[in-house]
C-alpha positions, 0 to 999 in steps of 0.5 A: 260838448254843444250839440249845435244841431239843438241849439236855441239861443234863447236857453244861453247866456250869451255875452259878446267882446264889442272891444273885438267885434267892432275892431273887425266891422262887426256890431255885437247885434250883428253877432246875435242875429248869427246865433238866432239864425241858422250857422255852420258850427265846427271847431276852432284850432286845437291849439285852444282847447275843445271849447272853442268853435266857429261859427259860420252865418247871416245876419237877418240883413245877409251879411255873412259872418264868422264868429268864435265863441268859448263855451262854458260851464252850463250854456254859457257862451262868450263871442270872443272875435268875428269877421266879415266873410 
């Protein structure tokens, strides 16, 4: 289980699915900015399993994004998709 209120991006190994992000008009560096800024996290649909979350936040420029992330192992995360809000 992830305790999002104590999340520090610098302590995680984070990968980005650049192809999926770009297909929705989101750059991987924008997704990274959301993870470094404040965001709201909630579980993703149950059908995808307990380790997927929706993160809603903003880039440094103020662009609102929704990210879907998969958490695996100890402090490993993959940003698997994202959309502008």
